[in-house]
N, C-alpha and C positions, 0 to 999 in steps of 0.2 A: 834626215832627208837631204840629199845632195842635189842642188839645182845649178845647172850651167846654161847660160844664155849666149847663143852664138848669133849675133845680129847679122853678120855678113852672109852666113849660110841660111838665115831665116829659120833657125830651129831652137828649140828649148829641150834640154836633157834633164829629166828628173829621175834620180836613182838609176841611171843607165838606160832609161827608155827615152827614145827620141820622139819629139812631137814637132810637127811642122808649125812654125809660128806664122800666123796670118798678119800680113802687113797692111792691106787695105781690106777691111771687113765690110761687106754689104750688110745693111741692117734694115729692119722694118719696124715701124712704130705700132705697137699693139698694147692695149691696156696701160697706156701712159709711159711705156718704156721703149728704149731702143734695144731691140733683140737682134743678135747676130743671126743672119739667115742660115748659118750652118753650125753644127756642133764644132767646138774648137779642136776636138780630136775624135777619131773613130774608135778609140779605146774606151772601154767601160772602166771608169776610175773609182778609187776609193774617195771618201769625203776629203781626206787630206790632199790627195793628188789633185782632185778637182779644184779645190781652192788655190793650190799652188800654181797650177796651170793658168787659171784665170788671172791671178795676181801678176804672173810673169808676162802675160799678154796685155797688161794694163787694163784689165777688164774685171768684172766681178760676177759672182753667181747671183741669181735672183733670190730674194728673201722668201720665207714661207708666205708672208702677206702678199707679195707680188704674184706668187703662184696662185693664191686664192683669188686675186683680182683677175688674173688671166683665165682661170676656170669659169668666170662669169661671162666671158666673151662668147660670141657665137663660135661654134666649133662643128666640124664634120670629119668623119673618118674617110680616108682615101684608100680604097681597096687596091688600087694599082701601085701606089707608092708605099703602102703599108705604114701609115702614120696618121696624125691628126692635124688639121688646119685650124687656126684660131684667128679671129678677126674682130675688129670693132664694129663693123657693119656686115650684115648677113650677105649682101650683094658682093662683098669683097672676098668671100671665102674662096680659096684655091687661086686667088690672084697673088702671085709671088711677090709683087711690089706692095701689096696692101694687107697681107696676111702672113702669119707665122706658121711654118710647118715643123712639127716635131715628129721624127720618125720613131717607130716602135723598135727601138734599138735593143730591147731585151734587158736582161740583168745578169750580172756575173756573181756567182756564189763565192764564198770564201775558199773553196777548193779549186776555183778557177773555171768551173763549168759555166757555160753560157746558156741561159734559158729564155724562151718566149720571144726570140727575135722575130719581128714581123707581126706579132700579135699583141704585144704590150711593151711598155718600156718605162723606166724611171729616170728622173732627172734630179740631181742634187740641188738643194737650195743652200744658201749660206748660213741658214739658221740651225744652231745646235738644238737638240732635244734634251740630251743629257751628255755625260762624259763619253758614252759609248754609242749613242744614237744621234742621228740628225734628220731633219725634215727633208722630204722630197715630194715631187709630183709624180704620180703614176697615171698612165693613160692606157686605154685599150679602145677597141672599136665602139664600145657602149658607153664608157664612163671616163671621167677625169677626177682623180682623187688628189687635191692640191696639198693635203696636210698629212701625208703618210709619214711615219718615222721608222727608220730601219738602222741596223748596225752600220757604223761608219766604215767597216772593212769590206762591205759589199761593193760591187762594181756597177755604177750607174753612168748614164750619159751625162755630158756636160754641155750646157748651152749658156752662153754668157750674155750679159746686158751691159748697157752704158747708161749713165744719167743723160737726160735730154739736153742739159746745158753744156755737155762736153763734146 
């Protein structure tokens, strides 16, 4: 994997693909973590790409255990925005300053086809399952599955977190 960081232009290049580097990231605190308010890239990334992008932005992916904790928060599907809101308090749902929104970004198969945009989505965790699989969170209008494991070569969304003390 070839990674280039261009600070002046605000971009990161991973194997020839350009990602916009976020300089000041808005965050929301849910389930004890600072979650970025937006996905770090619009691209659906492999497990290796997701971890590299997060690392180069001085961030990290949530762990399987942190996704499990998030799944126990209050949540509601947003039909207009096509995704799910998560909050520590029920009254804070859909408040962008107090709740986390994860869009149903879909999934990319190994052949490059994208499926389920607007109806479901998966987000990589940093936790490996095996040498070929890793844990991820999957969501749709009815459910949140915080401990799925899938092939690392699939393309999933990337949402980063920070430790509260940073």
